[in-house]
N, C-alpha and C positions, 0 to 999 in steps of 0.2 A: 613513592610516587603518588601525586595527587591529581585526580582527573575531574574536570568540570564538564558534565554532559549538558549541552545547551540545545533545548528544543522548545522554543517559545510559543509555538502554535498549538501544542497539544494534539496535533494531527497525526504524527507518526507514532501511533499507539496501536498495539502493545509493543512494537519494536523497541522504543526508547526505554520504557521501564524494565522490560525483560533483559535487555543488554546491560543496563545500568546495574540491575540486581546481581547478575551473574559476574560482572566485572568486580563488584564489591565482594562477592563470595570468594574471589581469588585474593583476598586480603589487600585490595587496593583502596586507598582512601578516596571515596567517590562522592561527588556532589551532583545533584540534578536540579537544574533551573528550567522550569517549564511554566505553561500557562496556568493561571489560577483556577481554571475550570477543572483541573486535575488535583485540586487541593485535598480531596478525600482519599487519594490513592496511597496505599501503604507499602513502603519498602523497608527491608531490614538492613541495618548497618550502612544506610545511605543518608547523607545530609540532604534533606529534601527541601527545595526552595521554590514552592509554587507561587511566585510573586509577580511574574511577568503579566502584562496587561493583554486583554483580548481585544480584537478588532470589533467595532460596532458592525452589526449585520445590516449594512445599508445597501439598497438596490443599486445596481450599476447605472440605472437611469439618472441617478444623482451623481454623475461621474466626477465633477470637480470636488464635491464634498467627500465622496468615496475615496478619491485619490489623496486628498489632504489628510483624511483620517488615517489611511494606511501609512502614509509617510510619518506622521506624528507618532503613531503607535509603534511602528518599527524602530523609530529613533528612541522611543522610551525603552523598548526591549534592550537595545544595544547599550543604553546608559546604565540600566539595571545590571546587565551582564558585566560591564566594565567595572562597576562598583564591587560586584561580587569577586571579580578577579583581584581587585586591589585588596579586598578584605581577607580572602582565603588563600591567595597566592598559589593557585594550582600550577602544576608542571605542564599539563596538557589541557587544551580546550578541544573537546570533541563536539563539533557542530553537526547537528542533524538537520537544521533548517535556518535560513537567515535571509534577509533582504539584501541581495547582492548589490543593488544600485547604491545602497548606503554603506554596507559593511566593507566594500572594496577599499574605502578610505580609512578604515579602522584596522584592517588586518595587518598592514605593514607595521603599525605601531605596536600591536599586540605581539608580533613575532619577536620583538625585543625582550618580552617578558616571559613567553612560554612557547610551546610547540602547538601547532594547529593541525588537527586531524579532522577531515570532513567525511561524513557519509553522504554520498550523493544519491539520494533516492530517485530523483528525477533529473536526468542528465540535461534534458531540454524541456523544462516545464511546459505543459500544455493546458494548465488551468488558467483562469482569468486573473491570476495574481499580478498586480502591477509590478511586483518585484522581479518578474521574469521578462520585463519589456526589453531589456538591453542584453543582447547576446555578448556584447563587449564586456559588460559588467560580470557576467558569468565567467567568461574567459579569464578575467583578471583575478577574480576571487578563487577560481580553481587553481590558477598558477601560483597564488600566494600560500596555499595550503602546503604543509610539510608532507602530508600523506593524504591520499583520497581513497576511500573505501567504496566500492560498488558491489552489486550483488550478482553480476554475470559478466562473462567475457564479451557479450554484445555491448553492454554498457561501457566496458573498458575501451572497446574499439571506437565507440561514439565519442568518448572523451578525447581520444587521440586524433580521430579524423575531423571532428567538428571544432575542436578547441585547441588542437596542437599540444596537448598535455603529454609530457614525457612518460613513456611506458613504466619506467622505474618508480614513478611517483604514485602509481595506481596499484591497489591491492584488491583482489577479488575475494570476497567473503560472503557466503550465502546468507540470506535473511533467515533468521532462526524461526522455529515453530515450537510451541509448547504442547505438551500432551493435553488431550481434550478431557480435562477433569470434569467438565460440565456437560459431557455428552449424555444423550438420553436415547431411548429407543425411538424408532420411527413412529410407532403408534402414539407414544406419549407426546412427542413433538407435534404431531398432526392434531391431536386433540387440543393441545394448548393454543394452536393457531386456528382452530375451528375448520380444519381441512378434512375433506372426505377421505376415507381410508382406501377406497377402491380406485384411486387414480395414481398415476406416476407423475412426479413433480420435477420440473426443470427449473433451476434457480439462476437468476441473474442478480447479483448482489453487489452493493457498494455505492459510492457516490455516483449519481447518475449524470454523466456528461455526454456530450455529443460523440466524443471519441470512444465511448464505451459500446457503440454500435447497437443502440436500442432499436432503431428502425430495422436493422438487419436481423436482430433477434425476433422481432414480431413477424417479419416476412418469412423467416425460416420456420418459425413455429407454425405459421399458416400452412406451409407445405407439409410439415410433419403430421399435423392433426388430420389431414385428409386421409392418411393411411393408418392412423392410430387415434381412435376416439376416446381413449382413456388416459390422456395426458393433459397436464395443465402447466402453465408458465407462471412462475412467481417473479415479479420484478420488485426488489426491495432495496430502498436506499433513499437518500436525500437528493432531490434534483438540484443541479447547478443552474446558474443563470442562463446558460446557453441551451437549456432544454425547454421545449414548448410541449408541456404535457397534453394540452388540448389537441395538438396535431397528432400526437402518438395515440391518444384515445380514439381519434377519428380513423387512424390507420388500422387499429385493431378492429373497429367496427366494419370498415371496408373489407377487411380480410375474413370477416365472419368468425372471428376468434374472441370477440368481446367477453362472452361468459367464461372462456377458458383462461383468461389472463387475470391474475390476482395482483392488484396494484397496492404495494405498501410504500408509497412515495413519501417517506418521512425518515427522520434520523432514527436508526435502529440502535437502541441502547445496548451497551456492552453485555448486560445480563440476558438480552433477548437474542443475541446473534446465534447462539448454538441451536435454538429452536428452528431457525430457517434452514440451516445446513442439515440438521438431523432429520427434518421432515422431508427433505428433497432426495431425489435419486441421483441426479447428476447436476453439475454446475457448468454453466457456459460463460465464456469470456470472449465475446465476438468483437473485440476491440479493433478499431480502424486506425488508431495511432497510439504509440506507446514507447516511452523511453526510460522505463524504470523496472523495478521488480514488483510483481503484483501481490499485495497483501491478501487479496481475495483468493488467488491461486493457492496460497499457503494455508488459508483458512480451510479450503477444500481438502488439502492434504491432512490437516489437523483432524477434521471430522470424517475423513475417509470417504470422500465423494469424488469419483472419477470426473474428469474435466474434458470439455470440448473447447478448444481455443483457436483463434486465428493466428496466423504466422506473422506477427508483428513484434518489433523490438526483441526482447529476450523471451517472450512467451513461448513461441514455437520451439526454440532451442531448448528451453528448460523442460518442457513437457516431453519432447522427443528423447532427451538425455535421461530423464527420470522414468520414462515408460509409465506415465500416470494418466494417460488419456489419449485423445485424438486431436491431431493438428490439421486444421483446414487451411489450404494454401491459397485461397482466393476469398473474395467477399460476395460470392454468389449465394443467395438464399438456399438454393437446392443443395449446395455443398455442405453448408452448416446443418441443414436438415438431415442429410445423409449421415453425417457424423453423429448426430444425436440418435438417429434411428439405429445405427450400428451399435452404439454403446448400450442402448436400452434393450436391444434384441439379443445381445451376446453375453450370456451369463459367465462364460469363461473369460472373456476380455474384461468384463466388469470386475471379477474376482482378482484377476491378475493386477489390474491397476490399483485396487484396494491394498493388495499385499505389498506392492511397491511403495505406496504412500506410507503405510505403517512402518516399513523398513527405514524410509528416509527421515521420518519424524523422529525416530529413535536413534538415527545415525547421523548423516551429514548435516541435517538441519537442527540437530539438538543444540539447545542454547548454551550448554556448557562448552561444547566444541566451538561454537561461534565465538563465545567470550574468550576462549584461549587463543584463537586466531587473532582476535582484535587486540588482545594483550601483547601478542608478538609484534603487532604493528606499533603499538605504543613504545615498546622497547627498542625499536629501530630508530626512533626519533628522540627518545629519552632513555638512554642506556642506564 
């Protein structure tokens, strides 16, 4: 069996290389086609093809140019992929990401040559990607896949209810988590980030989009710090185009929490990620809209940091099932503040959540287990 893993954006990282590596470790002939920004990434026993083109980072105010650029680059990706398929003749194309509005016209032809497996990370994308404009395109491309992998039962239900996908076409396999080989002590992490050691730190991490609930996080932290003057909030990640940082800075000042909020509004390099998690005490995910599995949630598991999440998409269900944190059932600042306060004040609850996270990282979320389940999906379409 030969498998071509296709992830042209370089965005579903480290999921794609981890899964690819562990599939290859099962003696499967594996190829990875991804964005050239990942050209220095090293994988063993994988034919690594970092040749796909990156999109130019154009502001959306240049919308016509932005749209044409994305169309052309997505088309280039697909041309490169189809040439790779012609040259290497894989049995399975495992798609991690694609432009549905274009690829819906190519999938039917590809199905005459190979089987298509899709991992749907975002059932209904909420980013500004032009490729997510047409719900009809998503429905068509989902329908054409031989098998679809999602990371939770909630995501499976969304595919069925929103797009009419047959239940038997969908497989639920959790997002894997690797062991934290780069973990460090809290003191070392804080020193490396120039953080005072006598505070407790709350982390909001990842791409900063409106749906991530940044305003809610600030309002909730404002209420928390009124009863706890030894806490600080770290907001770390690259802001999306729908985020107005100036307004968020003003909100922080209005709430009198300006000096207590640490803004790291930039892309956090992979070798720096561990510092932010290890320096923090808890991780918050106050999302207001969500249709996928959270990589940030699993990073919190990896670095053994209990979580406070809102009950949207699969977030609440996952944390409740895993017993790894507190689920807040509304978007009221006082509710999120109460959840943070409870976790910070209860050493027993904190230790219980950490124990569960450690168990899950070594068990259900172990990459070897995830790879074996994925391989079973491959065998159902390509015996």
